[in-house]
N, CA, C and O atoms as CSV, one atom per row, in Angstrom:
chain,resi,resn,atom,element,x,y,z
A,1,UNK,N,N,101.708,35.285,107.134
A,1,UNK,CA,C,102.474,36.259,106.954
A,1,UNK,C,C,102.619,37.609,106.538
A,1,UNK,O,O,102.936,38.581,107.225
A,2,UNK,N,N,102.284,37.536,105.048
A,2,UNK,CA,C,101.457,38.812,104.469
A,2,UNK,C,C,100.101,39.274,104.963
A,2,UNK,O,O,99.663,40.384,104.659
A,3,UNK,N,N,99.436,38.416,105.728
A,3,UNK,CA,C,98.509,39.504,106.433
A,3,UNK,C,C,99.218,40.551,107.406
A,3,UNK,O,O,98.849,41.704,107.625
A,4,UNK,N,N,100.262,39.921,107.911
A,4,UNK,CA,C,100.487,40.587,109.220
A,4,UNK,C,C,101.032,41.818,108.996
A,4,UNK,O,O,100.880,42.766,109.766
A,5,UNK,N,N,101.861,41.865,107.653
A,5,UNK,CA,C,102.325,43.034,107.313
A,5,UNK,C,C,101.416,44.169,106.430
A,5,UNK,O,O,101.876,45.310,106.368
A,6,UNK,N,N,99.870,43.806,105.609
A,6,UNK,CA,C,99.287,44.820,105.370
A,6,UNK,C,C,98.357,45.189,106.474
A,6,UNK,O,O,97.838,46.298,106.353
A,7,UNK,N,N,98.047,44.509,107.496
A,7,UNK,CA,C,97.307,45.114,108.638
A,7,UNK,C,C,97.554,46.713,109.082
A,7,UNK,O,O,96.923,47.769,109.036
A,8,UNK,N,N,99.077,46.160,109.617
A,8,UNK,CA,C,99.622,47.819,110.078
A,8,UNK,C,C,99.695,48.593,109.042
A,8,UNK,O,O,99.651,49.737,109.494
A,9,UNK,N,N,99.807,48.644,107.565
A,9,UNK,CA,C,99.755,49.510,106.604
A,9,UNK,C,C,98.301,50.120,106.366
A,9,UNK,O,O,98.116,51.336,106.425
A,10,UNK,N,N,97.355,49.278,106.113
A,10,UNK,CA,C,96.137,49.398,106.310
A,10,UNK,C,C,95.849,50.582,107.714
A,10,UNK,O,O,95.724,51.799,107.578
A,11,UNK,N,N,95.801,49.900,108.881
A,11,UNK,CA,C,95.675,50.879,109.537
A,11,UNK,C,C,96.420,52.150,109.831
A,11,UNK,O,O,96.131,53.031,110.641
A,12,UNK,N,N,97.470,52.061,108.983
A,12,UNK,CA,C,98.209,53.343,108.833
A,12,UNK,C,C,97.637,54.312,107.944
A,12,UNK,O,O,97.689,55.473,108.348
A,13,UNK,N,N,97.051,54.089,106.721
A,13,UNK,CA,C,96.625,54.737,105.949
A,13,UNK,C,C,95.137,55.295,106.137
A,13,UNK,O,O,94.555,56.175,105.503
A,14,UNK,N,N,94.628,54.365,107.400
A,14,UNK,CA,C,93.221,54.420,107.939
A,14,UNK,C,C,93.618,56.088,108.700
A,14,UNK,O,O,93.016,57.065,108.256
A,15,UNK,N,N,94.120,56.177,109.256
A,15,UNK,CA,C,94.357,57.018,110.049
A,15,UNK,C,C,94.797,58.054,109.509
A,15,UNK,O,O,94.500,59.126,110.038
A,16,UNK,N,N,95.503,58.049,108.487
A,16,UNK,CA,C,96.002,59.301,107.660
A,16,UNK,C,C,94.531,59.755,106.998
A,16,UNK,O,O,94.124,60.887,107.258
A,17,UNK,N,N,93.941,59.102,106.364
A,17,UNK,CA,C,92.624,59.642,105.943
A,17,UNK,C,C,91.512,59.843,106.440
A,17,UNK,O,O,90.487,60.085,105.803
A,18,UNK,N,N,91.637,59.745,107.844
A,18,UNK,CA,C,90.487,60.240,108.808
A,18,UNK,C,C,90.867,61.305,109.814
A,18,UNK,O,O,90.002,61.989,110.362
A,19,UNK,N,N,92.088,61.439,110.043
A,19,UNK,CA,C,93.270,62.514,110.718
A,19,UNK,C,C,92.888,63.876,110.314
A,19,UNK,O,O,92.365,64.829,110.892
A,20,UNK,N,N,93.440,63.586,108.822
A,20,UNK,CA,C,93.595,65.071,107.693
A,20,UNK,C,C,92.036,65.475,107.735
A,20,UNK,O,O,92.174,66.620,107.303
A,21,UNK,N,N,91.089,65.387,107.881
A,21,UNK,CA,C,89.938,65.946,107.830
A,21,UNK,C,C,89.533,66.752,109.335
A,21,UNK,O,O,89.024,67.872,109.346
A,22,UNK,N,N,89.754,66.221,110.179
A,22,UNK,CA,C,89.939,66.481,111.674
A,22,UNK,C,C,90.764,67.700,111.860
A,22,UNK,O,O,90.104,68.705,112.123
A,23,UNK,N,N,91.838,67.826,111.799
A,23,UNK,CA,C,92.818,68.597,111.653
A,23,UNK,C,C,92.644,69.570,110.767
A,23,UNK,O,O,93.151,70.617,111.169
A,24,UNK,N,N,92.148,69.654,109.752
A,24,UNK,CA,C,91.237,70.972,108.742
A,24,UNK,C,C,90.407,71.285,108.925
A,24,UNK,O,O,90.100,72.180,108.138
A,25,UNK,N,N,88.980,70.864,110.291
A,25,UNK,CA,C,88.175,71.632,110.435
A,25,UNK,C,C,88.403,72.201,111.509
A,25,UNK,O,O,87.480,72.976,111.762
A,26,UNK,N,N,89.321,72.201,112.408
A,26,UNK,CA,C,89.729,72.645,113.183
A,26,UNK,C,C,90.599,73.826,113.154
A,26,UNK,O,O,90.529,74.813,113.885
A,27,UNK,N,N,91.503,73.564,112.123
A,27,UNK,CA,C,92.147,75.025,111.457
A,27,UNK,C,C,91.276,76.081,110.934
A,27,UNK,O,O,91.474,77.278,111.139
A,28,UNK,N,N,90.514,75.703,110.399
A,28,UNK,CA,C,89.189,76.442,109.692
A,28,UNK,C,C,88.194,77.280,110.681
A,28,UNK,O,O,87.946,78.471,110.497
A,29,UNK,N,N,87.676,76.532,111.716
A,29,UNK,CA,C,87.078,77.072,112.885
A,29,UNK,C,C,88.075,77.854,113.585
A,29,UNK,O,O,87.625,78.927,113.987
A,30,UNK,N,N,89.448,77.615,113.887
A,30,UNK,CA,C,90.336,78.427,114.396
A,30,UNK,C,C,90.534,79.869,113.774
A,30,UNK,O,O,90.403,80.885,114.456
A,31,UNK,N,N,90.855,79.881,112.447
A,31,UNK,CA,C,90.641,80.847,111.390
A,31,UNK,C,C,89.529,81.755,111.855
A,31,UNK,O,O,89.579,82.874,112.365
A,32,UNK,N,N,88.194,80.732,111.447
A,32,UNK,CA,C,87.045,81.967,111.566
A,32,UNK,C,C,87.122,82.821,112.965
A,32,UNK,O,O,86.965,84.036,112.842
A,33,UNK,N,N,87.284,82.448,113.912
A,33,UNK,CA,C,87.271,82.430,115.632
A,33,UNK,C,C,88.738,83.765,116.094
A,33,UNK,O,O,88.891,84.277,117.203
A,34,UNK,N,N,89.482,83.980,115.010
A,34,UNK,CA,C,90.869,84.233,115.228
A,34,UNK,C,C,90.540,86.232,114.897
A,34,UNK,O,O,91.464,86.992,115.184
A,35,UNK,N,N,89.712,86.606,114.534
A,35,UNK,CA,C,90.068,88.043,114.534
A,35,UNK,C,C,89.516,88.633,115.661
A,35,UNK,O,O,88.635,88.094,116.330
A,36,UNK,N,N,90.173,90.108,115.984
A,36,UNK,CA,C,89.181,90.742,117.259
A,36,UNK,C,C,88.867,92.462,116.426
A,36,UNK,O,O,88.812,92.850,115.260
A,37,UNK,N,N,88.773,92.879,117.302
A,37,UNK,CA,C,87.887,94.251,117.396
A,37,UNK,C,C,89.135,95.003,117.226
A,37,UNK,O,O,90.166,94.331,117.275
A,38,UNK,N,N,89.241,96.225,117.043
A,38,UNK,CA,C,90.240,97.412,117.199
A,38,UNK,C,C,89.770,98.149,116.848
A,38,UNK,O,O,88.727,97.920,116.235
A,39,UNK,N,N,90.309,99.723,117.033
A,39,UNK,CA,C,90.119,100.924,116.475
A,39,UNK,C,C,91.046,101.101,115.048
A,39,UNK,O,O,92.244,100.992,115.307
A,40,UNK,N,N,90.846,101.279,114.014
A,40,UNK,CA,C,91.370,101.861,112.941
A,40,UNK,C,C,91.468,102.986,113.036
A,40,UNK,O,O,90.888,103.639,113.903
A,41,UNK,N,N,92.373,103.551,111.995
A,41,UNK,CA,C,92.302,105.017,111.421
A,41,UNK,C,C,92.347,104.555,109.850
A,41,UNK,O,O,93.231,103.806,109.434
A,42,UNK,N,N,91.395,105.033,109.091
A,42,UNK,CA,C,91.396,104.724,107.451
A,42,UNK,C,C,90.770,106.035,106.909
A,42,UNK,O,O,90.089,106.889,107.477
A,43,UNK,N,N,91.303,105.908,105.374
A,43,UNK,CA,C,91.209,106.841,104.704
A,43,UNK,C,C,90.823,105.787,102.988
A,43,UNK,O,O,91.133,104.649,102.634
A,44,UNK,N,N,90.072,106.850,102.367
A,44,UNK,CA,C,89.680,106.199,100.910
A,44,UNK,C,C,90.417,107.037,99.783
A,44,UNK,O,O,90.487,108.263,99.700
A,45,UNK,N,N,90.871,106.220,99.062
A,45,UNK,CA,C,91.867,106.900,97.653
A,45,UNK,C,C,91.012,106.368,96.363
A,45,UNK,O,O,90.666,105.187,96.334
A,46,UNK,N,N,90.736,107.106,95.484
A,46,UNK,CA,C,90.267,106.386,93.956
A,46,UNK,C,C,90.530,107.229,93.000
A,46,UNK,O,O,90.269,108.431,93.059
A,47,UNK,N,N,90.987,106.739,92.190
A,47,UNK,CA,C,91.322,107.095,91.082
A,47,UNK,C,C,90.175,107.066,89.675
A,47,UNK,O,O,89.494,106.045,89.583
A,48,UNK,N,N,90.043,107.779,88.983
A,48,UNK,CA,C,89.062,107.478,87.956
A,48,UNK,C,C,89.751,107.981,86.761
A,48,UNK,O,O,89.941,109.147,86.415
A,49,UNK,N,N,90.141,106.708,86.111
A,49,UNK,CA,C,90.743,106.569,85.185
A,49,UNK,C,C,90.004,107.248,83.586
A,49,UNK,O,O,90.670,107.550,82.596
A,50,UNK,N,N,88.592,107.352,83.706
A,50,UNK,CA,C,87.987,108.488,82.872
A,50,UNK,C,C,88.369,109.693,82.059
A,50,UNK,O,O,88.313,110.021,80.874
A,51,UNK,N,N,88.962,110.445,83.692
A,51,UNK,CA,C,89.646,111.556,83.141
A,51,UNK,C,C,90.592,111.962,84.533
A,51,UNK,O,O,90.280,112.815,85.364
A,52,UNK,N,N,91.700,111.199,84.544
A,52,UNK,CA,C,92.796,111.059,85.190
A,52,UNK,C,C,92.350,112.076,86.631
A,52,UNK,O,O,92.896,113.113,87.008
A,53,UNK,N,N,91.272,111.410,87.183
A,53,UNK,CA,C,90.802,112.592,88.576
A,53,UNK,C,C,90.801,111.807,89.430
A,53,UNK,O,O,90.061,110.824,89.386
A,54,UNK,N,N,91.921,112.123,90.770
A,54,UNK,CA,C,92.277,111.053,91.963
A,54,UNK,C,C,91.387,111.913,93.268
A,54,UNK,O,O,91.414,113.142,93.340
A,55,UNK,N,N,90.714,111.154,94.126
A,55,UNK,CA,C,89.981,111.573,94.969
A,55,UNK,C,C,90.609,110.677,96.653
A,55,UNK,O,O,91.101,109.555,96.772
A,56,UNK,N,N,90.339,111.661,97.650
A,56,UNK,CA,C,91.214,111.674,98.488
A,56,UNK,C,C,90.108,111.848,99.990
A,56,UNK,O,O,89.939,112.998,100.396
A,57,UNK,N,N,89.629,111.054,100.505
A,57,UNK,CA,C,88.887,111.075,101.884
A,57,UNK,C,C,90.085,111.233,102.997
A,57,UNK,O,O,91.235,110.795,103.004
A,58,UNK,N,N,89.282,112.111,104.025
A,58,UNK,CA,C,90.643,112.505,105.449
A,58,UNK,C,C,90.821,111.011,105.689
A,58,UNK,O,O,90.368,110.015,105.124
A,59,UNK,N,N,91.922,111.269,107.082
A,59,UNK,CA,C,91.750,110.309,107.748
A,59,UNK,C,C,90.888,109.930,108.936
A,59,UNK,O,O,91.109,110.470,110.020
A,60,UNK,N,N,89.556,108.701,108.751
A,60,UNK,CA,C,88.739,108.831,109.797
A,60,UNK,C,C,88.972,107.382,110.627
A,60,UNK,O,O,89.209,106.274,110.146
A,61,UNK,N,N,88.810,107.806,112.155
A,61,UNK,CA,C,88.978,106.898,113.054
A,61,UNK,C,C,87.490,105.970,113.374
A,61,UNK,O,O,86.441,106.487,113.757
A,62,UNK,N,N,87.694,104.498,113.114
A,62,UNK,CA,C,86.565,103.862,113.025
A,62,UNK,C,C,86.696,102.892,114.192
A,62,UNK,O,O,87.705,102.197,114.313
A,63,UNK,N,N,85.680,102.841,115.052
A,63,UNK,CA,C,85.819,101.698,116.096
A,63,UNK,C,C,85.145,100.299,115.943
A,63,UNK,O,O,84.052,99.945,115.501
A,64,UNK,N,N,86.276,99.599,116.507
A,64,UNK,CA,C,85.403,98.115,116.752
A,64,UNK,C,C,85.335,97.789,115.167
A,64,UNK,O,O,84.268,97.599,114.584
A,65,UNK,N,N,86.649,97.744,114.518
A,65,UNK,CA,C,86.888,96.955,113.369
A,65,UNK,C,C,87.533,95.736,112.969
A,65,UNK,O,O,88.756,95.697,113.103
A,66,UNK,N,N,86.904,94.674,112.473
A,66,UNK,CA,C,87.631,93.270,112.469
A,66,UNK,C,C,88.603,93.427,112.309
A,66,UNK,O,O,88.688,94.252,111.400
A,67,UNK,N,N,89.982,93.003,112.797
A,67,UNK,CA,C,90.924,92.733,112.129
A,67,UNK,C,C,91.332,91.554,112.172
A,67,UNK,O,O,91.540,91.149,113.315
A,68,UNK,N,N,91.591,90.616,111.093
A,68,UNK,CA,C,92.387,89.421,111.001
A,68,UNK,C,C,93.193,88.840,111.673
A,68,UNK,O,O,93.862,89.574,112.402
A,69,UNK,N,N,93.486,87.341,111.737
A,69,UNK,CA,C,94.616,86.974,112.364
A,69,UNK,C,C,96.016,87.352,111.774
A,69,UNK,O,O,97.079,87.428,112.390
A,70,UNK,N,N,95.770,87.584,110.387
A,70,UNK,CA,C,97.142,88.373,109.741
A,70,UNK,C,C,97.314,89.879,109.883
A,70,UNK,O,O,98.187,90.457,109.236
A,71,UNK,N,N,96.476,90.551,110.740
A,71,UNK,CA,C,96.848,91.970,111.161
A,71,UNK,C,C,95.948,92.950,109.380
A,71,UNK,O,O,96.152,94.024,108.812
A,72,UNK,N,N,95.042,91.827,109.166
A,72,UNK,CA,C,94.579,92.347,107.675
A,72,UNK,C,C,92.620,93.106,108.140
A,72,UNK,O,O,91.707,92.423,108.604
A,73,UNK,N,N,92.565,94.343,107.864
A,73,UNK,CA,C,91.093,94.913,107.830
A,73,UNK,C,C,90.107,93.740,107.553
A,73,UNK,O,O,90.375,93.159,106.501
A,74,UNK,N,N,89.132,93.289,108.167
A,74,UNK,CA,C,88.424,92.337,107.744
A,74,UNK,C,C,86.833,93.107,107.059
A,74,UNK,O,O,86.077,93.663,107.856
A,75,UNK,N,N,86.532,93.059,105.788
A,75,UNK,CA,C,85.368,93.501,105.019
A,75,UNK,C,C,86.150,94.367,104.273
A,75,UNK,O,O,85.352,95.247,103.951
A,76,UNK,N,N,87.252,94.657,103.794
A,76,UNK,CA,C,88.092,95.883,103.011
A,76,UNK,C,C,86.691,96.112,101.745
A,76,UNK,O,O,86.247,97.243,101.543
A,77,UNK,N,N,86.342,95.340,101.274
A,77,UNK,CA,C,85.616,95.613,99.818
A,77,UNK,C,C,84.035,96.302,100.544
A,77,UNK,O,O,83.369,96.997,99.776
A,78,UNK,N,N,83.620,96.137,101.656
A,78,UNK,CA,C,82.374,96.565,101.936
A,78,UNK,C,C,82.572,98.527,101.802
A,78,UNK,O,O,81.917,99.416,101.257
A,79,UNK,N,N,84.077,98.466,102.789
A,79,UNK,CA,C,84.297,100.023,102.727
A,79,UNK,C,C,84.879,100.647,101.672
A,79,UNK,O,O,85.119,101.847,101.798
A,80,UNK,N,N,85.211,99.994,100.471
A,80,UNK,CA,C,85.551,100.404,98.970
A,80,UNK,C,C,84.628,100.836,98.155
A,80,UNK,O,O,84.570,101.666,97.249
A,81,UNK,N,N,83.571,99.746,98.909
A,81,UNK,CA,C,81.932,99.888,98.131
A,81,UNK,C,C,81.166,101.322,97.973
A,81,UNK,O,O,80.654,102.088,97.156
A,82,UNK,N,N,81.539,101.074,99.695
A,82,UNK,CA,C,80.936,102.701,100.653
A,82,UNK,C,C,81.195,103.514,99.653
A,82,UNK,O,O,80.301,103.819,98.864
A,83,UNK,N,N,82.492,104.000,99.530
A,83,UNK,CA,C,83.295,104.966,98.731
A,83,UNK,C,C,82.739,105.006,97.109
A,83,UNK,O,O,81.986,105.806,96.552
A,84,UNK,N,N,83.329,103.990,96.683
A,84,UNK,CA,C,82.217,103.899,95.074
A,84,UNK,C,C,80.971,104.328,94.970
A,84,UNK,O,O,80.800,105.278,94.206
A,85,UNK,N,N,79.623,103.692,95.779
A,85,UNK,CA,C,79.019,104.080,95.394
A,85,UNK,C,C,78.315,105.708,96.181
A,85,UNK,O,O,77.208,106.242,96.119
A,86,UNK,N,N,79.635,106.073,96.896
A,86,UNK,CA,C,79.348,107.749,97.159
A,86,UNK,C,C,79.687,108.335,95.591
A,86,UNK,O,O,78.895,109.003,94.926
A,87,UNK,N,N,80.667,108.039,95.285
A,87,UNK,CA,C,81.990,109.027,94.011
A,87,UNK,C,C,80.442,108.507,93.117
A,87,UNK,O,O,79.586,109.367,92.913
A,88,UNK,N,N,80.256,107.315,92.724
A,88,UNK,CA,C,79.285,107.519,91.613
A,88,UNK,C,C,77.943,108.407,91.540
A,88,UNK,O,O,77.633,109.104,90.574
A,89,UNK,N,N,77.055,108.234,92.960
A,89,UNK,CA,C,75.891,109.306,93.553
A,89,UNK,C,C,77.016,110.642,92.930
A,89,UNK,O,O,76.509,111.179,91.945
A,90,UNK,N,N,78.006,111.075,93.206
A,90,UNK,CA,C,78.119,112.398,92.764
A,90,UNK,C,C,78.501,112.782,91.245
A,90,UNK,O,O,78.857,113.855,90.759
A,91,UNK,N,N,78.296,111.516,90.679
A,91,UNK,CA,C,78.654,111.541,89.315
A,91,UNK,C,C,80.157,111.234,88.720
A,91,UNK,O,O,80.503,111.793,87.679
A,92,UNK,N,N,80.923,110.451,89.318
A,92,UNK,CA,C,81.971,110.126,89.059
A,92,UNK,C,C,81.827,109.121,88.195
A,92,UNK,O,O,80.894,108.327,88.314
A,93,UNK,N,N,82.783,109.025,87.163
A,93,UNK,CA,C,82.480,107.960,86.400
A,93,UNK,C,C,83.981,106.654,86.515
A,93,UNK,O,O,85.168,106.957,86.391
A,94,UNK,N,N,83.509,105.437,86.740
A,94,UNK,CA,C,84.436,104.402,86.668
A,94,UNK,C,C,85.180,104.733,87.695
A,94,UNK,O,O,86.383,104.519,87.543
A,95,UNK,N,N,84.743,105.331,89.003
A,95,UNK,CA,C,86.184,105.256,89.789
A,95,UNK,C,C,86.538,103.710,90.615
A,95,UNK,O,O,85.814,102.755,90.894
A,96,UNK,N,N,87.880,103.964,90.824
A,96,UNK,CA,C,88.609,102.644,91.483
A,96,UNK,C,C,89.134,103.121,93.147
A,96,UNK,O,O,90.034,103.912,93.429
A,97,UNK,N,N,88.469,102.543,93.846
A,97,UNK,CA,C,89.135,102.771,95.028
A,97,UNK,C,C,89.560,101.591,95.901
A,97,UNK,O,O,89.295,100.389,95.910
A,98,UNK,N,N,90.289,102.372,96.598
A,98,UNK,CA,C,91.246,101.316,97.624
A,98,UNK,C,C,90.782,102.078,99.001
A,98,UNK,O,O,90.393,103.244,99.059
A,99,UNK,N,N,90.929,101.004,100.282
A,99,UNK,CA,C,91.021,101.649,101.355
A,99,UNK,C,C,92.483,101.311,101.785
A,99,UNK,O,O,93.162,100.381,101.347
A,100,UNK,N,N,93.001,102.628,103.123
A,100,UNK,CA,C,94.439,102.229,103.220
A,100,UNK,C,C,93.962,102.499,105.323
A,100,UNK,O,O,93.105,103.176,105.891
A,101,UNK,N,N,94.797,101.785,105.701
A,101,UNK,CA,C,93.837,101.621,107.094
A,101,UNK,C,C,95.632,101.542,108.394
A,101,UNK,O,O,96.740,101.420,107.872
A,102,UNK,N,N,95.515,101.612,109.506
A,102,UNK,CA,C,96.125,101.767,110.251
A,102,UNK,C,C,95.805,101.485,111.935
A,102,UNK,O,O,94.710,101.240,112.442
A,103,UNK,N,N,96.779,101.573,112.429
A,103,UNK,CA,C,95.884,100.784,113.910
A,103,UNK,C,C,96.617,102.318,114.518
A,103,UNK,O,O,96.186,102.681,115.612
A,104,UNK,N,N,97.510,103.059,113.964
A,104,UNK,CA,C,97.859,104.334,114.846
A,104,UNK,C,C,97.521,105.543,113.358
A,104,UNK,O,O,97.700,105.406,112.148
A,105,UNK,N,N,97.089,106.446,114.020
A,105,UNK,CA,C,96.806,107.646,113.060
A,105,UNK,C,C,98.204,108.442,113.235
A,105,UNK,O,O,98.007,109.641,113.432
A,106,UNK,N,N,98.954,108.236,113.223
A,106,UNK,CA,C,100.495,108.816,112.913
A,106,UNK,C,C,100.814,107.631,111.518
A,106,UNK,O,O,101.220,108.174,110.491
A,107,UNK,N,N,100.686,106.479,111.483
A,107,UNK,CA,C,100.999,105.786,110.625
A,107,UNK,C,C,100.301,105.839,109.354
A,107,UNK,O,O,100.835,105.459,108.313
A,108,UNK,N,N,98.830,106.413,109.425
A,108,UNK,CA,C,97.969,106.486,108.312
A,108,UNK,C,C,97.905,107.707,107.465
A,108,UNK,O,O,97.514,107.819,106.303
A,109,UNK,N,N,98.522,108.891,108.560
A,109,UNK,CA,C,99.284,109.910,107.943
A,109,UNK,C,C,100.590,109.995,107.301
A,109,UNK,O,O,100.945,110.935,106.589
A,110,UNK,N,N,101.502,108.649,107.676
A,110,UNK,CA,C,102.706,108.913,106.403
A,110,UNK,C,C,101.741,107.884,105.572
A,110,UNK,O,O,101.987,108.278,104.432
A,111,UNK,N,N,101.011,107.056,105.449
A,111,UNK,CA,C,100.604,106.062,104.291
A,111,UNK,C,C,99.753,107.443,103.166
A,111,UNK,O,O,99.988,107.535,101.961
A,112,UNK,N,N,99.053,108.117,103.722
A,112,UNK,CA,C,98.400,109.404,103.125
A,112,UNK,C,C,99.544,110.065,102.547
A,112,UNK,O,O,99.707,109.854,101.345
A,113,UNK,N,N,100.387,110.828,103.135
A,113,UNK,CA,C,101.324,111.211,101.892
A,113,UNK,C,C,101.876,110.535,101.442
A,113,UNK,O,O,102.096,110.848,100.272
A,114,UNK,N,N,102.543,109.130,101.901
A,114,UNK,CA,C,103.093,108.507,100.431
A,114,UNK,C,C,102.468,108.467,99.232
A,114,UNK,O,O,103.018,108.913,98.226
A,115,UNK,N,N,101.190,107.901,99.209
A,115,UNK,CA,C,99.767,107.893,98.533
A,115,UNK,C,C,100.100,109.492,97.362
A,115,UNK,O,O,100.641,109.760,96.289
A,116,UNK,N,N,99.546,109.989,98.184
A,116,UNK,CA,C,100.150,111.678,97.263
A,116,UNK,C,C,101.167,111.729,96.356
A,116,UNK,O,O,101.258,111.762,95.129
A,117,UNK,N,N,102.327,111.724,97.822
A,117,UNK,CA,C,103.733,111.762,96.752
A,117,UNK,C,C,103.606,110.713,95.195
A,117,UNK,O,O,103.686,111.063,94.017
A,118,UNK,N,N,103.394,109.415,95.772
A,118,UNK,CA,C,103.561,108.856,94.561
A,118,UNK,C,C,102.436,109.405,93.499
A,118,UNK,O,O,102.889,109.070,92.405
A,119,UNK,N,N,101.294,110.027,93.305
A,119,UNK,CA,C,100.377,110.037,92.386
A,119,UNK,C,C,100.379,111.806,91.954
A,119,UNK,O,O,99.692,112.283,91.051
A,120,UNK,N,N,101.144,112.438,92.673
A,120,UNK,CA,C,101.823,113.837,92.274
A,120,UNK,C,C,102.817,113.964,90.988
A,120,UNK,O,O,102.970,114.937,90.249
A,121,UNK,N,N,103.511,112.558,90.939
A,121,UNK,CA,C,104.332,112.517,89.866
A,121,UNK,C,C,103.889,111.989,88.688
A,121,UNK,O,O,104.454,111.830,87.606
A,122,UNK,N,N,102.668,111.715,89.113
A,122,UNK,CA,C,101.592,111.115,87.446
A,122,UNK,C,C,100.820,112.399,86.864
A,122,UNK,O,O,100.281,112.374,85.757
A,123,UNK,N,N,100.816,113.373,87.595
A,123,UNK,CA,C,100.277,114.782,87.359
A,123,UNK,C,C,98.332,114.799,87.611
A,123,UNK,O,O,97.589,115.368,86.811
A,124,UNK,N,N,97.961,114.251,88.537
A,124,UNK,CA,C,96.821,114.130,88.521
A,124,UNK,C,C,95.746,115.138,89.001
A,124,UNK,O,O,96.111,115.959,89.843
A,125,UNK,N,N,94.503,115.171,88.580
A,125,UNK,CA,C,93.844,116.704,89.497
A,125,UNK,C,C,93.163,115.602,90.599
A,125,UNK,O,O,92.562,114.534,90.485
A,126,UNK,N,N,93.664,116.597,91.904
A,126,UNK,CA,C,93.280,115.875,93.191
A,126,UNK,C,C,92.054,116.841,93.728
A,126,UNK,O,O,92.066,118.072,93.724
A,127,UNK,N,N,90.947,115.944,94.212
A,127,UNK,CA,C,89.821,116.450,94.710
A,127,UNK,C,C,89.635,115.525,96.299
A,127,UNK,O,O,89.572,114.300,96.405
A,128,UNK,N,N,89.587,116.388,97.244
A,128,UNK,CA,C,89.307,115.863,98.224
A,128,UNK,C,C,87.955,115.968,99.008
A,128,UNK,O,O,87.667,117.058,99.501
A,129,UNK,N,N,87.219,115.042,99.135
A,129,UNK,CA,C,85.920,114.752,99.292
A,129,UNK,C,C,85.834,115.309,100.634
A,129,UNK,O,O,86.428,114.669,101.502
A,130,UNK,N,N,85.283,116.257,100.951
A,130,UNK,CA,C,84.412,116.810,101.903
A,130,UNK,C,C,84.111,115.930,103.393
A,130,UNK,O,O,83.262,115.063,103.596
A,131,UNK,N,N,85.137,116.501,104.331
A,131,UNK,CA,C,84.898,115.337,105.676
A,131,UNK,C,C,83.438,115.346,106.290
A,131,UNK,O,O,83.245,114.493,107.157
A,132,UNK,N,N,82.661,115.959,106.056
A,132,UNK,CA,C,81.388,116.178,106.379
A,132,UNK,C,C,80.294,115.542,104.949
A,132,UNK,O,O,79.126,115.162,105.019
A,133,UNK,N,N,80.894,115.592,104.146
A,133,UNK,CA,C,80.065,114.876,102.893
A,133,UNK,C,C,80.330,113.706,102.953
A,133,UNK,O,O,79.668,113.126,102.093
A,134,UNK,N,N,81.208,112.739,103.742
A,134,UNK,CA,C,81.209,111.152,103.418
A,134,UNK,C,C,82.078,110.836,104.809
A,134,UNK,O,O,83.025,111.429,105.327
A,135,UNK,N,N,81.307,109.596,105.194
A,135,UNK,CA,C,82.073,108.718,106.424
A,135,UNK,C,C,82.170,107.657,106.220
A,135,UNK,O,O,81.211,107.236,105.571
A,136,UNK,N,N,82.982,106.843,106.484
A,136,UNK,CA,C,83.092,105.296,106.901
A,136,UNK,C,C,81.976,105.008,107.626
A,136,UNK,O,O,81.731,105.706,108.610
A,137,UNK,N,N,81.010,103.805,107.223
A,137,UNK,CA,C,80.053,103.234,108.338
A,137,UNK,C,C,80.319,101.788,108.993
A,137,UNK,O,O,79.913,100.762,108.447
A,138,UNK,N,N,80.914,101.785,110.006
A,138,UNK,CA,C,81.566,100.220,110.301
A,138,UNK,C,C,79.936,99.108,109.774
A,138,UNK,O,O,78.783,99.115,110.205
A,139,UNK,N,N,80.440,98.506,108.979
A,139,UNK,CA,C,79.474,97.027,108.820
A,139,UNK,C,C,78.805,96.402,110.070
A,139,UNK,O,O,77.633,96.369,110.443
A,140,UNK,N,N,80.041,95.884,110.623
A,140,UNK,CA,C,79.565,95.459,111.749
A,140,UNK,C,C,77.856,95.911,112.619
A,140,UNK,O,O,76.785,95.382,112.917
A,141,UNK,N,N,78.559,97.207,112.713
A,141,UNK,CA,C,77.319,97.932,113.666
A,141,UNK,C,C,76.608,98.372,112.912
A,141,UNK,O,O,76.242,99.538,113.058
A,142,UNK,N,N,75.962,97.277,111.379
A,142,UNK,CA,C,74.932,97.699,110.817
A,142,UNK,C,C,74.298,96.702,110.422
A,142,UNK,O,O,73.558,96.753,109.439
A,143,UNK,N,N,74.477,95.708,111.080
A,143,UNK,CA,C,74.101,94.324,111.023
A,143,UNK,C,C,73.141,93.980,112.449
A,143,UNK,O,O,72.694,92.848,112.635
């Protein structure tokens, strides 16, 4: 009688142990394949804490950017590194770079105005990165 009680319990436990990893693998595979390529408009903002200087790029159109399932720009760190290395080459000390993006140019422009308004209160010295001097390159097309 005890054997009949433990057999269904053991089967249930075994099913739970083996079903969980399979579901996790399926979810992970779905997340990896759930990005899409879209056109985005992005700009870079950098603040140098060494001398209270803020740097701003123009809004740039980027074709075939990877957008994740949650609407985030994939490989944002690469774009930040591109701007950071450009500013370091120009002699800026310790730049902290942030990338803003949007799927529409109107929203990107609104984000740009919002960032400028916020840091105008901080009384920073603005430096605009000339459009021909720096452009973001898509890391997907470089591979």
